[in-house]
Each structure stands twice: as C-alpha cells, then as structure tokens.
N, C-alpha and C positions, 0 to 999 in steps of 0.2 A: 767116271764114277765120283760121286760126292758123298758127304757123310750120311745122307739118307740111304743111298745105295749100299754103303758100308754096313748099315744096320740090317739090310735085307740079305747081304751076302755072308756076313761074318757074325751076325747076332746070335747064332746057335753055339758059338764057342765061348765057354766060360773063361774066367780069368785064370783058372788053373790050367786050362788047355792052351791059352794064348795070353800072356801077361799084359798088363796095362800098357797102353801105347799113346802116341801123340794124337791120334784121331779120337781115342776115348777122352783125352783131355778136352778137345774141342766140344764134344758132345756134353760133357759135364759142365763146361763153361756156359753152354747155351741153356742149360736147365734153369739157371737163375733169371733168364729173361721172362719166363712164364710167371704170371701172377699167381702165387700159391696161397694167397690170403684165404683163410677158412679151410685150407687143405693140410698145410703143415704149419704148426705154431712155433713160437719162439723158445719153447722148452726143449728138453731132451727127448720128448716123445717121438718115436720113430714111425715113419710111414714109408712103405716101399714105393719104388717108382711106379710099379703097376697100380697100386692103390691110389697114388696121387693122380695118375693119368685117368683112371676110371672115374675118380671123383670130379676131376676137372671137366670131363666130357659128359657128365650128368647135366650140366647147365650150359655147355657150349657144343657146337657142331663143327665138323670139318668144312661144311659149306660156308659158315660164318667166317672161319679162318681164311678160306680162299678168297672171299670177297673183301677182307679187311684191307684198309689202306696203310696199316701199320708197317713200319720198317722191320719190326720183330714179330710179325704175324705168324711166322712158321715155327716159332719156338715151342708152342704147345704141340704142334705136329711132331717135332723131334721127341718130345716127352712121350707122346702116344706110342710112337714106333719103338722107343726104348723099352716101354712097358710090355711090349709084345715079344721081346727077345729073352732067351735064356741068359744071355750075358749081363743084362742090366735090370731085369724085372724085379729082382730081390734086393737090389741096392737100396739102402735106407736113407731117407731124407729127414733132417731135423735142424733145429735152431734157425728157422727161417726168419729173416728180418726184411722189412719192406717199409721204407720211409720216403715220402715226397713232401717237402716243406718249402713253399714259396718264399716265406719270410727269411729263411736262412739259405735259400737257393741250394737245397740238398735233394738229390735223388740217389737213393742207396738201397740196394737189395743184396742179400747174400744167403747162402744155405750150405749146410753140411751134406755131403753125399758119402755114406759109409759103404765102402766096397766089401769089407769083411771085418772081422773082429779086431784086426790090427791096423787097418789102413783107411784113411778118409781123404776125400777131395773136397776142399773148401772153395766154393764157386762164388765169385763176385760178379754182379750184374753190370753190363755195360750200359751205355746211354739208351734210354727208352724213347718214347715219342713225345714226352713232355717238354715244353719249352724250358721249364725249370732245369731239366737234365742237361739240355744243350747250353743253357746259360752257364751252368756250373763247369761244363767242359771248357768253355772259353776262359773262365776264371782261372783254370789250372795253369794258364800261361804266365800268371803273375803273382799267385799266392797259393797257400795251402787251403784247400776247399773243405767244406764240411764233410763231404763223403770220404775224403782221405783220412780225416781225423776219426771218423766213424769206423773205417776199415781197421785202424790200429786197435781201437777199443773192442771191436767185434772179435778180432783174433785173441786178444788178451783175455776176454771173458769166456769165449766158447771153446778155445783150443787148449786151454791150460790143463784140462784133465782128460784129454783124449790121447791116443797113441800117435804114431808117426802120421804125417799128412802131406798131401800135395796142396798147393794153393794156386788158383788160376782164374782167368776171366778173359772175356773178349772185349776189344775196344776200351772204353773207360774202365771196364772190369779188369782188364789186364794191368792197367795202371794202378788200380786199387790193390790188386793182389801183390804187385811189386812194391808199392809204397808201404802197405801194411806189414809185409814181410821184412822190409828193411828196418822199420821203426818199432816193431812190437817188442815185448819183453824178451830178453835173451833166452829164458827157459822155454818160451814158446817157440822162438826162432830156431832153437837147436833141434826141434822135432820136425822141421820142414824137410821133406825129401827133395822136392823140386818146386820151383816157381815157374808157372807157365803164363807168359804174356803174349796173348794172341792179338797182334796188331794194335796194341794199346800205345798211347803217347807216353814218352818218357817223363822224367821228373825235371822241372825247370832248374836252371842253375842256382836260383835263390834258395831252393829247398834241398838240393843235392848234397849228400854227405859222403865223401869218398871212403871213409872208414867203414860206414855202414854198408856201402856197396861192396867193398872188399870182403866183408864177412859173409856175403851171400853169392858172390859172382859165380862160384863153381856150382851153384844149384839153380842158376837162373838161365832160362832159355826163352828167346824171343822168336815168335813165328809170324812172318809177314808174307803177303802176296807179292807178286812181281811188281805191280804198281801200288806201292804203299805210300800213303800220305800221312795218315794218323800215326802209324807205327814208327815213322822216321823222325817225328818231331822230338827234339831233345834226346836224340839217340846217343847211346854210350857204347863203348866197345863191349861186346858180349858174344855168347854163343847164339848165332842167328841162323834160323832155318827159313829159306825162301821157297815158297810153294807156288805152283802154277794155278791159275784160275781160268774159268771159262767166261768170265765177265769182263767188261770194258772199263779201263781207267779206274776212277775212284770207286766204282761199283764192286771192284775186287775186294773191298773191305767186308762185303757181305760174306760170311763164312760158308754159306751154302754153296758158294761158287768155287771153293777150294777143292782141287782135284785129289782124289784118293786112289791109291793102288795097293791092294792087299791090306796090310795093317799100318800103312804109312802114307804120307802125302806124296804127291808127285812133286819132286824137288827140282829146283834150278839153281844155277850158280850165283846169279846176281839179280838185283832189281833192275828195272828198265831205265834207259837213259832219261825218259820223261819223268820218272819218279825222282831221279837224282836232280833234275832241273828244278822240280817243284821244291824239293828239300832245300836246295841252295837258295832259292828265292825266299822261302819262308824263314830260313836262318838269317838271311840279310835283313828281312823285315823285322824279326824279333830283336836283332842286334841294334837296329836303328831306332826302334820305338821303345822308350823306357817304360818302366812298370806303371807309372802314373798315367801315361798316355794310353797304354793298353787298357787299364782299368776304366778310364773315362769312355773310350770308344765302345768297349763291351757293354758297359752299363747304359750308355746312350742308345745303342742299337737294340738291346733287349727290352729296355723300358718303352721304346716306341712300339715294339710288337705286343708287349703286355697291355699297353694302353689301347690297342686295337682289339683286345679280347682274344688274342691268339694264345692259346694254352697248350695245344697239341700241334705237332707238325702237320697232320692231315687237315687242320683247320684252314690251311692255305687253299685247299681244293674247293672249299665251299664259301669263301668270303665274298665272292663277287668282284667285278671289275672296279666298281665305285670305291669299295672299301680298300681294295688292293692299291688303287691309285692314291688314296689318302695316305696309306702307309708309306708309299714311295715318296710322296711329297714331304711327309714328316721327316723321313730320313734325309732328304735333300736339304731340309731346313736346319740340320744340325750345325754346330759351329764349325769354323774353318778347319780346326785341328782334327775333329772327328771325320769330316768330309775328306780331308787329305789322306787319312789312314785308310778309310773305306776305298778310296780311289786306288791306292796301292795294292790292297787285297784283290780288288776287281781286276787289276792289271795282271796279277799272277794267274787268275782263272782264265782271263782272255788269252794269255800267251799259250796256255795248255790247249785251249779250244782251237786256236788258230793253227798250232803245230799238228794237232791230232784230228783235224776236221775230216780228212779222208777216211781215217779209221772209224770215226764216229758215224759218218754217213754210210760206210760199208756194212754196218751192223743194223741199220734201220730198214724200214719197209721200202718197197719199190717206189712208193709215192715220194718218200723223202729223197730217194736216190735221184728221181727226176728233177727235184727241186734243189739239187746240191748247190748250185751257184747262188741261188736266192738265199738259201739258209746260211751259207758261208758269209755272204755279204751282210745279212741281217745281224749275225752274231758279232762280227767284227765291228760293224758300224754302231750297233747298239751299245757295245761295251765302251767304244771310244767316246760316244756321245755322253753316256752317263758319267764317265771319268771326267770329261771336259766340264760337264755341269757341276760336278762336285768341287771343281777348282774355282768356280765362279761364285759371285755373290748374288746372282740373279734369284729372284723370288717368284718370277712368273713361270712356273713349271709348265703350264698348259701351252703357252706360246713357244717355249723352248722345244718341248717334245714334238709339237705339231710341225715346226719348221724342219727339225732334223729328220723326222720320219717321212715328211712330204718329200724331202730331198732323196731319201732312199727309194721311195715308191717311184719318183720321177725317173731316177737313174735306172731302176729295174725295168721301167716301162720302155726306156730308150733301148736297153739291151734286148728286150723281147721283140721290139719293132725291127731291130737290125737282124735278129734271128729269123723273123718272119719273112723279111725281104730276101735274105739269102736263100731261104727255102723256096720262095716263089721263083727266084732266078734259076735254081737247080731244077725245079719242076718244068719250067718253060724252055730250058736249054735242050736243043735237039740232040739225039744220040749221035755220037760220031762213029 
C-alpha cells in the first residue's frame, strides 16, 4: 500500500478520529508540487483542498497527467484524491508562493495548509522539472541558494500571525523546511510543532550552525527510503525513520513508492549497504573537491545544457541524437579540472551500476533479461570509456567514440559467435 492507497483506505477518518501522522505529512508535502497559480493566491484568502482540486481539473485531465513525462506528474492526482476524502477535503490552502527565476537560479514554491483553527502545515516544494531547479540543487553543495533565503523570508512573513504549525517538504523541499526553520525569527521558530524532512539533502558544513541545530533538534525528524542518496548528503545525527519502498535504487526517492501500513510507513532498521557505499563515496568527493571547484564544475555543466536550450528535464526526450551528441561533445571540451571532477562523479554511478546490475536486470522486461550480458558490458565499457576520455585532451570525439564502441560491438560479436558454435555442437551431439 502506498500513499494513494492510504487515501482510499483511511480517507474517511477525520483528524478528530485519527490524529495527524507521518503519512499525512508526506501528502501535505506533495501538495506544493502542484502548480496552484490562479487557484490559490499569495494572500490570506483560504481555498479548500476540494475547491483547489476541482479548479485545477477544470483545465487539466487525468489522461494528461498519465501521459506526462514530468517527474512530479502525479502531484495533481494526489491533490484530486485528497479532495475526495473526508479527512482532507476541507483543509484550507493559502499564502501560495511560486517563483522560478533563471537569472538568480531560484525555483521556489510553498503553501500553507490549515488543518483546523489551531494547526497549520507549511509545505515547501521540492525540485520540479525545470533545469533552473536542478541547477539550484547542485549549488546547495557550496553556498546558500536563493530558495533557502526565500524559505526564511516566507516563514517570517507568513507564519508570524498564525498559531502552532508543522513545516515540511519532500526532496529539496525537505531541505528548505529544515533550513527555514533553523534560521527564521525565534518568535516564529517557537511556534513550530515538528519539522518533517522527507528525503531532503542536509545543510553543507559551510552553512551549518550547531547552536541553531540544537534549538530545533528535538522537533526535527528525517524520513528516508532504504536506498537513500539525496537524504544522506550532509547528514547530521537526528531522529531518522527509514521506510521500505517498492522501487529500485535511486528511484526510491519518489515518494509514491514508499510503503504504508495503516497510518504509518512500513519501517526498517537501516539503509542498504549500497546506500552507505554511495554516501561514503559522495562524502569523499565533497571533502576532496573544494568550494571553488564545485562551483566551477556545476556552472560549466549547467551552462552547457542551457546553451543547448534545455530548460526542462523532459527536453532530453525530444532533442534528437544530433543535438544530444553536440551536448556530449561540449561537455567533453570542458577544461581539465571540470572533466576530472565529472569523471569522478561518473565513477560513483558506474560502481553502483556494476554492483547492482543483477538487481537492475531482474526488474526489467524479459527482453532485457535476455540481453543481460550485453547490457552489463555496455554499461561498464561505456562508463569506463567516457571516464578515460574525460582524462585526455583529445578533441576528436567522433573518432574516439567510434573506436571504442567498435571494440565493444566486435567483442560482443565474438561472444555471440562462440555461443552459436556451442549451441550447434549441442544440437549435433548424439544422445547418450
């Protein structure tokens, strides 16, 4: 059972019958992923969840959502189902903020969700499909980003005159909730009931303040899946809840995959060994690459994508091979420092793929299972070859790629020939 099933099974129970819980937190965190422009404004005017869902679906359809390539396509679906339940339909939305600014590299959204006259949940949006949003995520590894400053301002301006409140978010939204709660005015901070960080990255060492952390640690809970990557970056000692997921590896970050039982998540005692391996590798990487190097690599990487008119993640699905090849070539032509950093990040990914290739293959189609050896070879060889190229000063990408992939094809051809010969021998061998 996931959070959608939870709405079907327990949506008839009001908060008086069953008090606010961790799964409710995740649903509220997800509301801010839906674009509520024209539905909820930035004032204190209240709109119920049911009214917001009805208004949204006046101009959108479930078919449109199902066909969407967006990583957060199901957020409006969550809003729709919440609006059909006794538990959530009368909760009120207000103070909606939505800002995407390429010049300041800011992607920020937040909304108040009023449970009753005494309690509010303030939801911060995680990363959406904009390249601006992902660029800002990477910037969080070396500086205070615009969205973090906006989170502090938002809490100070909108939470000053309300009652007690929860604050939370998923992914980057978890970080914004955590960061804003640590650094907002004390009179606002004192009204926080609990901070819910749903698999969000932590705060970098350069921005971390131990005293601020100590002021809120007893009200902070971090929720991560078994294979957590984002949620373990800059991790601090805290109350951590680890939940089971029905997805694979990094896809466990998608909150729809988190398993629910009754009014709680299905919990486990520890994150996977693979998640710990990735965390250790990323920590070593961040320790070895100083702030200036991180900044230069991130800017070089995203400037290349922006130059290719990539503005949304799903643009990659429609750019065509020629344009994609040009992006790869431009990335390969970065200076030696950025190429070396890129090679190290690629090595982390390659190691996980190599270690988990059997698990990856076991969850794919029968066709991919039949091609297991070829895919394994391709993934390993491709990552090795790209890493090798990044360390060279060669500028002739076409010849380099052609030679390397010709070698892979040739080797695969030899392996297939050997397999065919063995099969012929078996077929012609008389029964004993």
